C-alpha positions in Angstrom: -78.3 -88.7 -92.4 -78.8 -86.7 -89.2 -76.1 -85.3 -87.0 -76.7 -83.8 -83.6 -74.3 -81.1 -82.5 -74.3 -80.2 -78.8 -72.7 -77.2 -77.2 -72.0 -75.4 -80.5 -71.0 -72.1 -78.9 -68.4 -69.7 -80.1 -65.6 -71.3 -78.0 -65.8 -74.5 -79.9 -67.3 -73.4 -83.3 -64.2 -74.5 -85.1 -64.5 -78.0 -83.6 -68.2 -78.1 -84.5 -67.5 -77.1 -88.1 -64.7 -79.7 -88.3 -67.2 -82.4 -87.0 -69.7 -81.3 -89.7 -67.1 -81.5 -92.4 -66.1 -85.1 -91.3 -69.8 -86.1 -91.3 -70.4 -84.6 -94.7 -67.3 -86.5 -96.0 -68.5 -89.7 -94.4 -72.0 -89.5 -95.9 -70.7 -88.4 -99.3 -68.3 -91.4 -99.4 -71.0 -93.8 -98.4 -73.4 -92.6 -101.2 -70.6 -92.5 -103.7 -69.9 -96.2 -103.0 -73.5 -97.4 -102.5 -75.7 -95.0 -104.5 -77.2 -95.7 -107.9 -75.1 -94.7 -110.8 -75.6 -91.1 -111.6 -77.1 -90.3 -108.2 -75.5 -87.4 -106.4 -76.1 -85.4 -103.3 -77.5 -82.1 -104.7 -78.4 -80.3 -101.5 -77.6 -80.4 -97.8 -80.3 -78.9 -95.6 -79.2 -77.7 -92.1 -81.2 -76.8 -89.0 -80.3 -76.0 -85.4 -79.3 -73.2 -83.2 -75.9 -72.4 -84.8 -76.9 -73.3 -88.4 -76.1 -69.9 -89.9 -72.6 -69.8 -88.5 -71.9 -73.4 -89.6 -73.2 -72.9 -93.2 -71.3 -69.7 -93.5 -68.1 -71.5 -92.4 -68.7 -74.4 -94.8 -69.5 -72.1 -97.8 -66.0 -70.6 -97.5 -64.6 -74.1 -98.4 -63.3 -74.0 -101.9 -64.3 -77.0 -104.1 -67.7 -77.7 -102.5 -70.3 -78.1 -105.3 -73.2 -79.2 -103.2 -75.8 -76.6 -102.3 -76.0 -75.8 -98.6 -79.2 -74.4 -97.4 -81.0 -73.5 -94.1 -84.2 -75.4 -93.4 -87.7 -73.9 -93.6 -89.2 -75.7 -90.6 -92.7 -74.7 -91.6 -92.7 -75.6 -95.3 -94.9 -78.7 -94.8 -96.9 -77.4 -91.9 -98.8 -74.4 -93.4 -98.7 -71.7 -96.1 -96.4 -68.9 -95.0 -98.4 -66.6 -97.3 -101.5 -67.2 -95.2 -100.0 -67.4 -91.7 -96.8 -66.1 -90.2 -95.8 -67.7 -86.9 -94.8 -65.5 -84.0 -91.5 -67.4 -83.6 -88.6 -66.1 -85.7 -87.1 -68.3 -88.4 -83.8 -68.6 -86.5 -85.6 -69.8 -83.3 -87.8 -72.2 -85.3 -84.7 -74.1 -86.4 -84.4 -75.4 -82.9 -87.8 -77.0 -83.2 -87.4 -78.8 -86.6 -87.8 -82.3 -85.1 -90.8 -81.4 -83.0 -92.5 -79.6 -86.0 -91.8 -82.6 -88.2 -93.2 -85.1 -85.7 -96.3 -83.0 -85.3 -97.2 -83.2 -89.1 -100.0 -85.6 -90.0 -98.8 -88.9 -91.2 -100.9 -88.8 -94.4 -98.8 -86.0 -96.0 
């Protein structure tokens, strides 16, 4: 599932986190009802401009067993041990869709 969050600034970060919680609950409920027996969501990968603030707020929730992580936009594009892009990791999170679409289709 993909959720687009717009205007996630400090003024409405609480609302944004609440939106994310609702979406996580909705997706989790769907997969609990429709998923294969024994399947579970093991990890949720986030990207976007306010991802660090959102994941930090979500990690403070007690009872969450699912791993929350921040995307590595470049993981399928090139080897970071051989090439380090000039863009910061934080800035790269805003380009996840473009980076994904630029990947060759044969991967």
